[in-house]
PLY file of the C-alpha trace (Angstrom):
ply
format ascii 1.0
element vertex 231
property float x
property float y
property float z
element edge 230
property int vertex1
property int vertex2
end_header
-0.01 0.45 -0.64
2.89 2.62 0.35
4.53 1.88 -2.25
0.89 2.80 -4.54
0.59 5.69 -2.09
4.09 6.49 -3.45
3.63 5.76 -6.97
-0.13 8.51 -6.93
1.74 10.89 -5.09
3.99 13.12 -7.57
0.21 11.87 -10.33
-1.51 13.95 -7.83
0.80 16.88 -7.21
1.21 17.23 -11.27
-2.34 17.07 -11.35
-3.04 19.73 -8.87
-0.84 21.77 -10.15
-2.47 21.86 -13.46
-5.06 23.42 -14.54
-6.04 23.62 -18.22
-5.71 20.28 -19.70
-3.78 20.29 -22.41
-5.88 18.74 -26.03
-2.47 19.22 -27.65
1.59 19.52 -28.24
5.08 19.36 -30.11
5.20 15.56 -27.84
2.94 14.14 -29.60
4.95 14.03 -32.92
8.16 12.42 -30.75
5.17 9.80 -29.22
4.77 9.07 -32.32
8.24 8.50 -33.49
9.26 6.56 -30.61
6.49 4.00 -30.59
7.23 3.35 -34.39
10.99 3.05 -33.39
10.14 0.94 -30.47
7.76 -1.21 -32.64
9.46 -1.63 -35.73
12.31 -3.30 -33.19
9.86 -5.26 -31.08
9.09 -6.75 -33.59
12.00 -8.02 -35.02
13.29 -9.08 -31.97
10.28 -11.28 -30.93
8.27 -12.04 -34.10
11.33 -13.33 -36.26
14.45 -13.86 -34.03
12.26 -15.84 -30.65
9.18 -16.63 -32.89
10.98 -18.68 -35.17
13.50 -20.74 -32.69
10.49 -21.64 -29.78
6.90 -21.40 -31.64
5.30 -20.46 -28.70
2.54 -17.80 -28.80
1.63 -17.37 -25.22
5.21 -15.66 -25.50
4.67 -13.66 -28.52
1.81 -12.11 -26.90
3.46 -11.59 -23.55
5.96 -9.87 -24.93
4.32 -7.54 -27.12
1.89 -6.24 -24.65
4.27 -5.81 -21.47
6.82 -4.46 -23.95
4.10 -1.17 -25.33
2.54 -0.80 -21.84
6.29 -0.12 -20.40
6.87 2.26 -23.37
3.80 4.08 -22.60
4.68 3.95 -18.70
8.33 5.44 -19.02
7.25 7.95 -21.97
4.06 9.26 -20.08
6.31 9.38 -16.52
9.35 11.34 -17.92
7.09 13.48 -19.37
6.07 14.27 -16.40
10.06 14.76 -15.42
9.62 12.48 -11.92
12.69 10.84 -11.37
11.81 9.05 -8.03
8.28 8.68 -9.31
10.70 6.74 -12.83
12.59 4.18 -10.80
9.61 3.28 -8.57
7.03 2.43 -11.17
10.48 0.71 -12.86
10.50 -1.37 -9.71
6.74 -2.32 -9.88
6.84 -3.65 -13.27
9.56 -6.01 -12.46
7.43 -7.02 -9.00
3.97 -7.09 -10.88
6.11 -9.74 -13.68
7.39 -11.78 -11.24
5.12 -11.78 -8.15
2.79 -14.94 -8.39
4.24 -16.16 -12.12
5.18 -20.02 -13.15
9.19 -20.49 -12.95
10.02 -19.38 -17.06
12.63 -21.05 -19.00
15.96 -18.06 -18.22
15.92 -18.04 -21.58
12.09 -16.05 -22.19
13.15 -14.70 -19.17
16.35 -12.77 -21.37
14.22 -12.97 -23.83
11.58 -9.68 -21.50
14.67 -8.60 -20.49
15.60 -7.39 -23.97
11.42 -6.53 -24.19
11.62 -3.77 -21.50
15.71 -2.91 -21.75
14.42 -1.70 -25.36
11.41 -0.19 -24.48
13.00 1.93 -21.97
15.39 2.59 -23.32
13.33 4.02 -26.62
11.17 6.28 -24.39
13.50 7.90 -22.66
13.21 12.19 -24.05
16.35 13.43 -22.16
18.28 12.87 -19.25
20.58 15.96 -17.17
23.94 16.02 -18.18
25.88 18.39 -15.21
23.79 21.03 -15.73
22.71 21.01 -19.31
19.77 18.56 -20.35
21.12 15.85 -23.44
19.05 14.34 -25.32
19.03 11.21 -27.23
18.66 12.09 -30.69
17.41 9.17 -33.33
21.13 7.88 -34.86
21.84 7.08 -30.62
18.70 5.35 -30.62
18.63 3.11 -33.56
22.67 2.24 -32.61
21.31 0.61 -29.72
17.95 -0.97 -31.10
20.64 -2.26 -34.28
23.08 -3.61 -31.87
20.84 -5.12 -29.89
19.75 -6.86 -32.92
23.08 -7.81 -34.66
24.51 -9.25 -31.01
20.79 -11.52 -30.47
20.84 -12.18 -34.57
24.61 -13.73 -33.98
23.78 -15.25 -30.69
20.77 -16.81 -31.82
21.26 -17.79 -35.37
25.36 -17.60 -35.64
27.12 -19.12 -33.02
24.20 -20.70 -31.06
23.26 -22.54 -33.83
21.63 -25.38 -32.86
18.98 -24.72 -29.94
19.14 -27.66 -27.08
15.98 -27.79 -25.83
15.02 -30.08 -22.17
12.90 -31.65 -20.79
11.86 -32.78 -17.89
10.09 -36.50 -17.89
9.60 -39.03 -14.70
11.57 -42.18 -14.77
10.49 -45.28 -13.69
13.70 -47.58 -13.88
15.79 -46.48 -10.99
18.00 -49.42 -11.28
19.89 -48.15 -13.96
20.79 -44.58 -11.75
24.29 -45.60 -11.08
27.62 -43.80 -12.52
28.32 -47.22 -14.16
25.44 -47.49 -16.09
24.98 -44.68 -17.70
25.49 -45.25 -21.28
22.32 -48.76 -20.28
19.76 -45.92 -19.12
20.95 -43.30 -21.99
19.84 -46.08 -24.56
16.63 -46.73 -22.62
15.62 -43.45 -22.41
15.76 -42.30 -26.25
14.34 -46.08 -26.72
11.28 -45.07 -24.63
10.90 -40.87 -26.12
11.98 -41.29 -29.22
14.23 -38.65 -28.73
18.75 -38.44 -30.27
19.66 -37.26 -25.82
22.77 -35.07 -25.84
22.82 -35.66 -22.15
20.34 -36.29 -19.08
20.48 -35.29 -16.15
19.52 -37.08 -12.26
16.75 -35.14 -10.23
14.51 -36.46 -7.22
14.98 -39.82 -6.60
11.74 -41.55 -4.48
12.61 -45.55 -4.00
9.34 -45.43 -2.31
7.71 -45.35 -5.75
10.50 -47.00 -7.59
10.78 -43.39 -10.00
12.76 -40.90 -10.38
12.63 -37.41 -12.31
15.26 -36.84 -15.14
16.15 -33.68 -17.13
16.92 -34.73 -21.05
18.79 -32.22 -22.93
18.10 -33.27 -27.13
18.94 -30.93 -29.98
15.35 -30.28 -32.04
17.00 -29.67 -34.67
18.15 -33.29 -34.95
15.43 -35.10 -33.67
13.20 -36.83 -36.73
9.09 -36.28 -36.00
8.51 -37.04 -39.41
6.57 -40.08 -37.70
4.78 -37.73 -35.70
0.72 -38.24 -36.23
0.95 -40.24 -39.07
-2.39 -42.06 -39.39
0 1
1 2
2 3
3 4
4 5
5 6
6 7
7 8
8 9
9 10
10 11
11 12
12 13
13 14
14 15
15 16
16 17
17 18
18 19
19 20
20 21
21 22
22 23
23 24
24 25
25 26
26 27
27 28
28 29
29 30
30 31
31 32
32 33
33 34
34 35
35 36
36 37
37 38
38 39
39 40
40 41
41 42
42 43
43 44
44 45
45 46
46 47
47 48
48 49
49 50
50 51
51 52
52 53
53 54
54 55
55 56
56 57
57 58
58 59
59 60
60 61
61 62
62 63
63 64
64 65
65 66
66 67
67 68
68 69
69 70
70 71
71 72
72 73
73 74
74 75
75 76
76 77
77 78
78 79
79 80
80 81
81 82
82 83
83 84
84 85
85 86
86 87
87 88
88 89
89 90
90 91
91 92
92 93
93 94
94 95
95 96
96 97
97 98
98 99
99 100
100 101
101 102
102 103
103 104
104 105
105 106
106 107
107 108
108 109
109 110
110 111
111 112
112 113
113 114
114 115
115 116
116 117
117 118
118 119
119 120
120 121
121 122
122 123
123 124
124 125
125 126
126 127
127 128
128 129
129 130
130 131
131 132
132 133
133 134
134 135
135 136
136 137
137 138
138 139
139 140
140 141
141 142
142 143
143 144
144 145
145 146
146 147
147 148
148 149
149 150
150 151
151 152
152 153
153 154
154 155
155 156
156 157
157 158
158 159
159 160
160 161
161 162
162 163
163 164
164 165
165 166
166 167
167 168
168 169
169 170
170 171
171 172
172 173
173 174
174 175
175 176
176 177
177 178
178 179
179 180
180 181
181 182
182 183
183 184
184 185
185 186
186 187
187 188
188 189
189 190
190 191
191 192
192 193
193 194
194 195
195 196
196 197
197 198
198 199
199 200
200 201
201 202
202 203
203 204
204 205
205 206
206 207
207 208
208 209
209 210
210 211
211 212
212 213
213 214
214 215
215 216
216 217
217 218
218 219
219 220
220 221
221 222
222 223
223 224
224 225
225 226
226 227
227 228
228 229
229 230
């Protein structure tokens, strides 16, 4: 409640100090240009770099909306020149994202951080440098966005060409859980899952039910799914 009140206090002061409502200003053009830049690079990041690798439509939906609302929130806070409110607002954004949500993969979390980070950068208007005002121009804004996109493309499509996927399975052969029987256990896992397993890790072992949790790692591009769904 205290955090919520601290976020609303600057907004209340700004509303009380303004006696008239301005319908239009030159900042509207700034908003349009920066919004267009933000949506352009979010589309490249989410639709053309992330989605072809994962095919996760739920994250596609989430990333677009979080990136857009983060942009509008930061742009609005900076328009009112509220530095403290800006910091608290960003803190609240990350708190809401993490609060009572399912744990997501580190890669999805990285993309989420990139989406939020680019949206914040694209919403920045001006920052104080000593006594003057430094305006982030469009060339600098473009350089920041392009650098992130190019680096991500290199890491995702050129350097780390093979994407290692992992899956957790409930395994019923506890008798094979032994370092000396690693290869035998790997072959049995491949037989039951139909996957060419790169490696696996043993998790929790339940000797009462003779089961254990196994985290298997495999390259999705190397799998043969041609027979799946065949009638």
